[in-house]
N, C-alpha and C positions, 0 to 999 in steps of 0.2 A: 507630489512626493509626502509620505507620511512622517509625522514627527519622529518617529522611531528610526527614521534613516540618519538622522544626526546622532544617534546612541553612540557612545565609544566605551569599550572595555575599561576595567581598573585594571592597573598592572600590566607587565610586558607579556606579550603572547609570544610563544614559539613558532617558527616557521614551519609550513606544512613540509612535512620529510618526503625527500625526493627519492626515487627509484622504488623498483616492484618490491624489495624486500621489507618496505616500510609501508604495506598496504593498508588503508583505512579498514579493510576486510580481517585485516589480521595475520600472522604467519602462515596460518594455513592456506591462504590464498595462493601461494605458490604452487602447493600440491593441486588444488582444483584446478589451476590455470592448464596443467598438461593435459586434463580431459575436457576442459570446458574454457579455453582461452577467451571466447566472445563474451561469454557471461560474464568473467572476471574483469576483463577490459571494460565492458559497459557499465557495471557496476562502479567501479573506480571513476570512469569519466562522468556519473553523474554526480558522483560526490563532489569531484573539482568543479564541476558548472554550478553546483548550489554553494559551495563554501569556498572556493578559491577564485574562480573566474568572476568579472565585472556582472553584477546581475541587479535586477530590481530591488535586493534585500542587502544591507550593508552587511558583510561577514561577521562581526561581532553578534548581531541579531541574528542571523540564520543560525551561527553555531549555538547561541543561546537557546534558540527554539528547538534545536536538535538536542541538546542538551536534554532539556525540560524533557523531551519525547522520549529519549533514551532513558531516562530515570522511570519515566512511566512505565516502560517496558521492561524495568528491572536489568538494563544493561548498564550498570556503573561503569565499565572499563571505556564504553563508547562516551558515555557522559564526561567522564573525565578527559577523554583525550580532546574532547571539543572544548572544554575548559581550558586546558593547556594550551590550546591555540588560538585563545582569545575571545571565547563566548563571553558575550553579557551576561554577569552575574546575577543580575536584576531580574533574568528570565527563568533561573531553573535553581535558584537559592533562596529559602524562607518564603515569605508568602507572595501574593500577587504583586506585580510592578506598580509603582506609583502613577507612571504614565499611562494614560488611558488608551493610547494606540496599542503600546507594548501589553497590556493588560488584555485587551481585545484579542490580539494574536495569540497570547499564550493561553487564553480560555479555547481559543479554537484548536490550538496544537493538542491542548489535552483531551479535547473531545475527540479529534480524529483519533489520537492514540489509543483509546480505551474504548470508547461508545460510538463509532462511525456509523453505524446503523440508526444512531437518534438523533443525527444532524437533520436540520431543518433549515429552510430557505432563508429563516430571519437570522440564522448564525452568520451567512455570509453577508447579508444585510447589515449585521453589527458590526462587521468589519469595515465595510464601506462608510458606515456612518462614522466610525473611528478616524477616517481618512486614508484607507487603504485602497489604492487605484486597483484595477482590474488586474494588472501585470502581478502587482504585489500579493493580492489575495491567490492567485494561481501559485506564486512563489511559496508562499506561506504553507498551502496544503502541499506543495509537493515535497517541504523540508519535513512535515510530518509523516508524509506517506512513504517518502523515501527511506527514512530514519526506520519506520517499522519495517520495511523489506531488509535494510542494512542490519538491523539486529538480528532477523530471523536467519538471513543468509550468513551471518558471522558465526551464528549459535550453531546452525546445521553443521557448517564446515567444521567447527571445531569437534563436534560429535563424532563426525567421519574421522577425524583423526586420532580418535581415542580419548579425547577429554572428557571430563564430565561436563564441561561447561560452567561458567560462573554462577555462584548463587543468585536466584532471581527474586524479586519481592517489589511491589508497587509502593509509591510514595505512601508514607503513612497520613494522607489526608484523603478525604472522600473524591473520588472521580467525578468527573465534570457530568457525566451521565447518571448520577445517583440521584434516584428518585424521578428522572426523566422517561416519559413513556415514548412509545414509536409514534409517529404521526399516521393517523389512520385516515386521514382526509381522503374522500373517493376521487377527487380530481387532482392532477398534476400542476404545476405553475402555468402550464400553457393551456389547460383547460381538459387535456385527455384525459382518460380514464386509467387511475393507476393499476396494475396487477395486485390482486389480493393473494396470491399464492406462488409459489415457485412453479416454475413451467419449463419445458423444454421447447416451448413455442418462441417465436420471434417477440422481441421487444424494442420499443425505441425509448429515446434518453432526450431529455430537455435540461438545458444548462440553467443555473441561475446566477450565473455570471456571464454577461456578453462576451461570447467568442469574437475573436478577429473577424472583419468582415470578409467575405470570401473574394471580393475581387480588391481587397486591400493588403492582402497576405503579400510579405516579402519573400524573396528567393530562399533567404536561411530558414523562413518559416514554413515554407512549403516542403522544403528539403526534410525538415525536421522530422516528419511523420510519413515519409516516402513509402508506398505500399500499403498504407492504411487509408480507411475511408475518408473522403472530404467531406465530414460532418461536422456538426457543433461541437462534439467532444473534443477532436484532435484539433479544431481550429481554436478552442477554446486554451487548450494545453499549449498551443503555438505561441502564446503571448510571452512564453519563457523557452525559446525555442532550443537553447543550449541543453537544458534540462529534458526535454521532448526527445531530442536527438538521441541521447543517452539511453533514455528509457525504451525509444523504439528498438536500439541495438539490442538490449537486454530481453527485450520481448521476441526479437526474432533468433537471439542465442538460445532461448529457452523452448520456445515452439517450433522452430526452423531447423533444430539439430536432426542430423541424419542417423545419428549413432547414439548409444546410451539408452535411456529409458523409453519404452516404446511411446508414442503418441497417445496412445488411449490412456496409460497410466498417466502422462502429464495432464491429460484434461481431466482424468478423475482427480488428481490432486488439486487443480484447479477449482474445481466443482466442490470439493470437500471445503477448501479455504473459504470460498464463497460463502457457503453454509456457514462456517464458524463466525464470518463477519458480516453475516445477514445480508449479502447482496444479491438482491433478484436478478438483476440485469446480468451480472458476470456469470451468475450461476446458469441463466438460460442459456448463455452464449456456449459455455464450455461442457455444461451437461448435454447440450444438443450434439456435440462434436465427440464426446466420450462416448454416447450411445450409437452413433453412426459408425465411427471407427472401430469400436469393440465388437459392434453386434449385441451388447448385452444391455438392451433398453431397460430390460426390468431391474437388473442390477443398479443402473443409474436412477432409475427412478426411485429405487429402494433410499437412496442417499438424498433423494430431493425431498422425499416424503419425511424423512427423519427428523425429529423434534429434539435438539439436545437440549439438556437442561441450562439455563441462564440465571444468573443473579440479577440483584435489582439496577444495576449498571450496564445490563445486558450482556456481558461478558459470559462466554460458555464455561460452565462449571463441570459437565459431565458430557463429553463427546462420544459416548460409547455407543448412541444409537445410531451414528453416521456409517459405521462399520457392520452393523448387526445384518446376519443375513448374505455377507459377501463371502465367496470362498477366499480361503486363508491367504494368499498373496494379495488380492485385493482389499481384503481387512486389515492387512499389516500396511499397505501404502495408504489407506485411509486412516487408520489410526495414528500414523507419524504425521500425516499432513495436518490432521485435526489439532494434534500437540503442538507442532512447531507454529500453527497459526494461532494458538491462544495468546491471551495478554495477562501475565508474562508467558513466554513459550515454555510449555511443560514437556517438550521432546527430550527424550533420555537415550543414554548410549545403549541401553538393554533393549529399546526400539529398533535401534540401528543393527545391532547383533540379529535382533529377530528377521529383519528386512533381508540381512546376508544369509540367513538359515533359509529363505524363500528364493536364493539364488541371484538377488541382485549385486550386480558388480559395482565396482568404486565408480565409474562412469554412470551408471543407472542411479545411484545413490546421490551423486552430485547433481543429476538431472532432476530427481526427485526434490533434493533441498532447493533448487532454484526454481522450479515451477511452482511449487509453494510459497516460498518466499516472495516470488514476484506477484502473487495475488494478494500479500498485505499491502502491496503498493497500489495496486490497479483498484481493488476493491475500496480503498479509502478515498481515492479520486472520485471515482463513481458516486459512492454514497455522500460526498460531501461539497460536490461542485454542481450537483443536479439531481435528476430522479427519472426513474422509468415511468412510460405508459404505454398504453397497447396502442400500436399502429393503426391509424385511421381513426382514431376517435377525438383528435384535437381538432377544434376550429381552426380552418384554414388560415384566418387572420391572426388568430393568438398563436398558432404552431410557427407561422414565419418569424412572427415578432420575437419570440422565445428564442428561436436558432438563428437570428441575425448577428 
């Protein structure tokens, strides 16, 4: 148990409001629930699993890290809600926390929030060195990744309801990724060859944190990712099964829905979000699906080949190349997905009206928001808990050791 687990907040905390009308997603959740109940229910269940239910991270620490992440995304209202509900102020107000374990976690959350593609294996190693267990490292990463999803889902739903959205802006201090470059090492941690560019081909993934042993999974852990591959990625996330169970439900709600936005356009949104966040693994999976389902492989390849302009902390400054050359409806979908995925989110009410002018219904718009927001979550886990490699290129001994 890390020293951070003994941290307590200063001052009284409000209780988590009960009832659906007090959703952490905001009052717009009720309208979204009419067309996408499983999405809203899953998002709320993940919120409870992270911040209310018993888990590896004490609630004041979990909420403090979430408040920090929300502030990094420019979502003041979400940060303030966590503060009212008992967030440890040492994590989100002022400078770095004095406690070394808390400081390591706060640094990790800041990196995941703004520059996830710049994460390296040594970043999770720093958490372990500071005393965080594998379960706690997964939980810290889930807090940061879920908050990125929460911010974008809430922002998107506000736009659909006709609100302009709250003003956004990053904290007035440099991001953790400022001045850091991408890791260009040719080999992954398990010795496999890392992909050098985006592809619709199949990639594999190796973790930086030990997953649960295949033979040691509890029934709860197995059930938390039912229907998903029994590989190292889900066995790693299964270290915190309550959150993974809710995340699996959101995934199914977004990509298993039979109504609303077409599956091809959901996969397009996932691909665009993965390009904004610079996640080669997720982009390979979802671009392949988008190309197969739509029959528009050339358009999907156009998105993969596009190079958005990035700042020195790797955040996207100009995403216009991602929609260049696409037909109007796909271009509008891509532009919105890119803007919602940006840090801070740059999606606007005008973009929503543009989507409506291309015939998107309210159910389709909720589906687009959900698919895009989900990849703010998925990308950040993939990018910061491990790395992709080309199948069949890892030495058998090293590969099995890394996947244990």
